[in-house]
N, C-alpha and C positions, 0 to 999 in steps of 0.2 A: 685800610686793607694792606696787608703785607704779604709778599711772595718770597719764598726761599727757592733758589735754584742751585742744584748741586750736580756738577759734572767735572770729572778729572781731566777732560780734554779742553784745553784753554780755547781752542778755536770754536768748539761747540758752545762753550760758555759765552764767548763774545758774540756769537751769532744770536743766542737767546736774548742777550741784553739789548742788541740792536732791534730785534723784533719786538721786545717789550716796549722799548722807547717809541717805536713806530706806532704800536697799538695805542699807547697813551695819547699820542699826538692826534691820530686820526679819529679816535673815539672820544676824545676830550674827557677821559676818566682819570681820577686821581688814585694812584696806588704807589707804594714803595716796594723795593725789592732788595734782596741781599744775595750776592753770589758767593758760592763756595766751591773750591776745587777738591776739598777733602770732606768725606762723609763724617769723619771723626769730629772735625770742627763744626760741622752742621749740627750734629747731635749735642755737642757741648753747649750750644746756644738755643736749641730748639724749644726747651721748656719755657725759657724766659723770652723767647722771640715773639710769641703771640702771633704766629703766622696764620694766614687764612688759606694759603695754597702752597703746596710743595711740588716742585718740578724736579724729579729725581732720576738721574741716570741709573740704569739697572746694573751695568757692569762697571764696578769700581774696585780698586786694588785691595783695600783692607776689608771693608764690609760692603756686600752688594746692596743694591737699592731695595730689594725685598726685605732684607733684614733691617735696614734703616727704617723702612715703613712700619715693620712690626714694632720696633722700639717706639716710634712716634705714636702708634695706636695704643700703646700701654698707658699713655697719659693724655691722649686726645683722640677720642673716637669720632669726632665731628669734622675735623679739618679735612680739606680736600687734598688728594694726592694724585698726581699724574706722573706716569713713568715715561722716561725717554729711553728708547731701546733700538738696537739695530736689528732685532729679530722679533717677529710676531709670536714666537713660541711662549713669551712671557705673559701673553694676554690672559690665559687661564689662571696662572698663578696670581695675577693682580686681583682676582676676586677674593683671595684669602685675606687681603688687607683692606677690602672695600675701596679699592682705587676708583677714582672717578673716570679715568680713561688712561690710554697709553698712546704715545706718539712715536712713530717710526723715524729713525734718523736717516739722513740729515733732516732736521726739523725745518719744515717749510712754513711760510707765512700763512697760507690758507688753513693748514691743519691747526696750527697754534692759535690763530685768531678764532677759529671755530670753538675750540676748547675754552678759550677765555670768554667768549660770548656766553657760552653755556654756564660757566662759573659765575659770571656777574649776574646773569638772570636768576640763577638759583640763590645767590647770596642776598638778593633783594627780597626774597620771600621771608615772612616772619617765621621764626623757628618755634617749634612747639615746646612747651614746658609748663612748670608749675609756678604760681606766684604765692609765696608764703610770707607770713608776717613774723619776721624775726625780731630780736631784741633791738636792733638798730634801725628798724624800719622794714619796708617791703623789699623782698628779694625775689628775683626771677631765676629759677633753676631750669636749665634746658634738659630735656629728657636725655639727649645725646651725651651730656656730660655727667649724668648721674650714675654712679657706680652701684650703690645700694643704700637702703634706708633701714634704720633700726630704731626700736623704741626701748628706752630704759627709764623706768620710774616717771612716767608721764612726760618724758622729754623725747622728741623725735629728732634723730640725727640724720641729715642728708650728707652722705659721703660722696664727694665729687671725684672725677677722674684725675684731677690734679692734686689729689690728696687733701684738699681743703674740706672743711666740714661746716654745714649750716645747722643751727639748732633752734628748735621752736618748742614751746610748751603746748602740747596737743596730744591727741591719740592717733595711733597709726591708722585707725579706721577712717579718719578724716581724709586720708590721701589714697586709700586703697582703690577706690573706684577709678580715679584718674590713671593710676599706675597699672593696675591689673587689666584694664581695658586694652592695653597695648601688648602685643605679642612678645616684646623683648623683656618684659618684667614678669617675674614669677615669685610667688611666696615660697620660701625655703624652710621657714620656721615661723612660729606664731609671732616672733618679734622681728622678722627680717623679710624684706622684699629686695630682690636682686635683679640687676640688669644683666641679661644673659650675654650681651656683647662684652661684658667686663670679666667673664670667667676665663681664668687661665687653666684651672684644673678642677675637676669635679669627681668626688668620691661619694661613697654611700653615707659618709658622716659629715663631710664639709665641702665647702667651695673655697678655692684660693683665687682671689681676683688678680688682675694684671698689676695692681698696686701692692700685692703681697698681703692683703687682708684675709683672715680666716673667718669664714661665716658658717655657722652650723646648718646642717640639713636634717630635717626631721625624717625619721624612718618612714612615716606614713606618706610623706610628700616626695621622697626620693625619686620614685618611678616617674611621677608627673614632671618633676624638674628635669630629669634625665631625658625624657622624651622631647620636651620642649627645647632643650639645649641641642639635641641631635637635629631637630628640625631647623633650628637657627643656623647650625653649621652648614647644612645642605644649602640653605638660602644664601649664605655668604659665599659659597663656592659656585653659585650660579645655577644650581640644580633646582629649578622651581616647577 
């Protein structure tokens, strides 16, 4: 388990490091962390960092924490994000990037430890996904990391949020029940099923994903896809 901490205030950053070390010692848990004073440096390593949790300062000089979180969400919809802020006004905005929580500064031991307890408890739960038989053996694909699925000439392609692709020889119908039973997946075309969380733009003719992929939308399915996407947006913003 790896944690990334980003705060341009060196004193706040050092305080977080001390608290993380204390948590590790008192709870006898193993994790590593990397500290950044620059949001630009954090983003430069984020994709390759394979972090499980981001602790992000909201107010930073070049790119604010909300924009950093949006960039992270473009390639990782599952990772946990916690904001560090001096004002509670950012609590509502945090829903837009599916933040796990926010902590008011100065960060205190009780509040941070509570968030870490919740994070560890949640990370120990098995994540839901599909197990597919690929060319090189069995592969587990988490629903949270699946961007969209397409079928071409009896080959089913699973496009993941990190832009990698898993391919199996099968029919799309073999996976439909598991995918379409979940509210975040919708059929947009006879050859495509899309994760609504991965949509960056929706028009009457196509979807553009966060990764920049263009996916066709059938004229007969557009209204259904649009309505489901709107419901998903409201859910993300906390209007349930």
